[in-house]
Phi, psi and omega in degrees: 000124179266133181280125179254118179227162176297155186310318188293340182258005178290128187243148179288134173281143181234133170250120183257117181263130179261126180298158180307133184247145178292144178286134176277119180284157177277167178270355178249117186292333182274068185293338176300330185250349183237358177087179177208154185248146177220128175278122187248339183167194178234149190267351180084317173228156182289135187274075175293323180229147174204161175201145177277102190264343173212166185302328181245013187235125170252123175279126184247136176222133173248207172248163174291134184172181177287122182217094180293346186291321187219121183242143168271191182286163177055031173078004177288142180277134176282153174215024169208141177217162174248112185268127181263113185290338182275341179239352180057043172235170177228156174244128181287137177251159184252122173237154179227001175236138187296119182264013184305118176059056182253193187218168179202157175195158179265139167285164181292341174281356176100356181280133176276133176248121182237125190226160175081182179152213187218196193291165173292142184194149177053035181081359178264144185285161178291145181250016188301320181247024183275145170243127182239134182236140177211142168252143179286165180203164178254351177251206180254027187272341190262142177203179186278145168243122191244143177229096195292341183229047183266344176282154180289334180206162182292144180219124172233134180064043171274168177235146178226159176206144173285128182272162179301333183271004177093354174276181178240137176257134187232119189234132164072208185103191174226164187275346177217158176282140182200156178296331176208148184297149178230159181295334183277350178235356179299152175231079184275062183227170173223160175208169182245154171226125353307153185298140176271319177220169178293327181250152175284177185241138172287150180221122183298330182305320180288331171297316185288334184260007177299145000263358178270060185230028171268147195046060176298153178277126185227127178222137172285130177270140179288153180171184176297164185306326187266014171274143181227052190251141176242144166268128178242138176210138175200149182058245174244007187265151175207146177200167172256132189223142183263122186277349177268306180283342179062041179228150176290129175275319183203128170278126180265162176299150175302146183277127179297162179085201181279171176300151187245008179235165187312135009267359173270062197287122163252195179220138182249148179217135168282117180297153188306136180275116192257123175298338181294332179241024175076028176057047174301135182264123169234141182246136175239121177239126190234142167074197185125186174254154184270329177194162181276072176223139183300327184259006178291133180301140174293156180294129183260008184243162167241149175238140181229139182219136176261107188284351174280346174297148181292325177231083185298135181230150174285131181244120187272145173212163178297146169272087191090169179251121178053043177278144184291329184224163169276199179213131172250138182066044174278160174249132178254113183252128178280116175273153182292348180270003179095358182263161180247127181257122178253126175215177181068173173109186184221162183266352176205160177096206184211175184278128177164182185286143162287136185226156173257131178293325179214153177304143177073006173260155179305152175290142167266110185287122180294323172230141183218187185054067180306136178264098190267346180268120176293153177240136180250125185249127177252103183292345184265352180281166177290141180304134183100341180235024185269350192247145165218144182259141188244185186294142186290142171283131179286347186252137177287132178230101182243229183301135179070030169259163180206171182199151177212152173288143176254163179296343178270007177086358173271177183239129177266125187230132183205181177078184184120109178200091179270017184252139181300321173235170183309131178224130183279166177299328182287335184258343185225139173295327177243079184284172170291120189258124174250353184282133174251145178231161171236129179257127176262108182294160182303332187292345178262001183239017186266000179088356178292145177300132186259120178285159175238121178289122184246339183205132177227119179052043178080003182260129171258340177274097192249147174061032175265207183298330184243139175280158179288121180289131174218168176234164178295140178073001184285138171267114181250153177269130185230129178247142176227149167262136177203143183265059177193151176252349176273088189227157179212095186268137172230166177215153176211159181243130188231136167246119188281335176080195179243128192243125169201150173047044181064012175258128176247079187300123178076357186293141173193163174226142182231125173287149183237145179282129178251131178208170177054052177285129181218150182294136174237187188304310180238019181180239184213153172238145187215163175253132178233130184265127180287164181300157184294324183197177183287346172287331178281325182210137186292150179281167173103189174268196189066028178240130195240126178270118174257131167246130188239143169252113181051040176091353181257126185288157176295169183308325177204137167290161181244131184284129175251151168250104184271113185270141178290000000 
């Protein structure tokens, strides 16, 4: 989609090339079991929000504000870029409405829908009711298309999710920015995009979870085609809710421990949906803050619930094994082998700006004790043996940091900016971060032969402008090259989602049935069956087929377009 703007607003595209940067070594020499970090480039703007919009492109969105790193024409500061993973360079994109603390999800046609935001600032318009659209591209043709007043009401700190019918569901937020939600600014409503009606609908769940109900957790639940259920969680509340009848299906028990959503921010994940057990839905919510005090310890627990139980109950476990602190603002990444990687965050405090009591005084950190060592969670392991600690990140990633899985099985990590305005490394202990890293998990360092996917459903042109088209329940043929005859293939389908503020909106991974593996000229060919319906896995592109050998993913996953 090309952005059409008046002549006076046509901006020059800029490609910023970053010189080759030295690899940052990890602090753990045993990288084969703990992973390794590599500094790859700069994002141009701080990665408050991100999404993998093409196999080699990460869409980066910050807020409107002072940013000396990337400038538009006439001295305007940029606050969105398209980061190229193949060259580690970025291209500046043009926005005109403030995206501060907004949300996003994909339509079934592949368009990214990004909504909400904050007040006008630095010459940029307010973004509270803005709808922004963008399609990815591999050339320089794509940019933002904005509709500044397209939402039915202002939304800041809202959440979005791709629905099984290909629309987008948009929930909650507040009508103004605030440290915590207030009755005079709350927006306990939801709406759809494209619009179902002109006005949004009230939802009691957000009233019941006030005031810790910003960036509520929203997940589509697996089930038969005629099911329309979402899992909703905010504060300590949780329920199953029907988006067609607009009624509560089941109230779930309150979540033990402290609130798990902003500003006492934890992270929630739908555990991998496995064809082996009928796509049973289990939810894991980890970390958060214990109270809104700078020195308050972060929450040290995770809560897990099996929604297939007749009477679902939360089951508590440690957030990590024998960790010295809990974590507030963690990011939960679905790896293609079915494990969950937690990184970023802090050991005490809550989500919010670092502030100075007086000019020229040291910053008071709203959150401190950065938690730099990732934690790996194995949901299939026995309770008490599910956690392992990995190599420390050399860079502090606290408020406004983000991370996403990449098609090669690595994890892209960027952002961190607890400062109201740009603050350099020289001036702040928690600076405005433009540095991007890639984390290589242990499964890519174990010495297993790594397959290369060469053909999917008859297509040899892979990860190009068009994704490989497939349908639900389809059995497709997949060929891989591999220099080994000692193989054990598995497959999964991953949607990385839209990431901001520890929310991985729409993210999930589904295991796929692999059968009829046979030898081919330079490797193997196998049959892989797609998920049964769009309740199990969302429609559209931005969905990645991973083939793994003994748990090690192929050199690159392949983007699929799952058609309704």
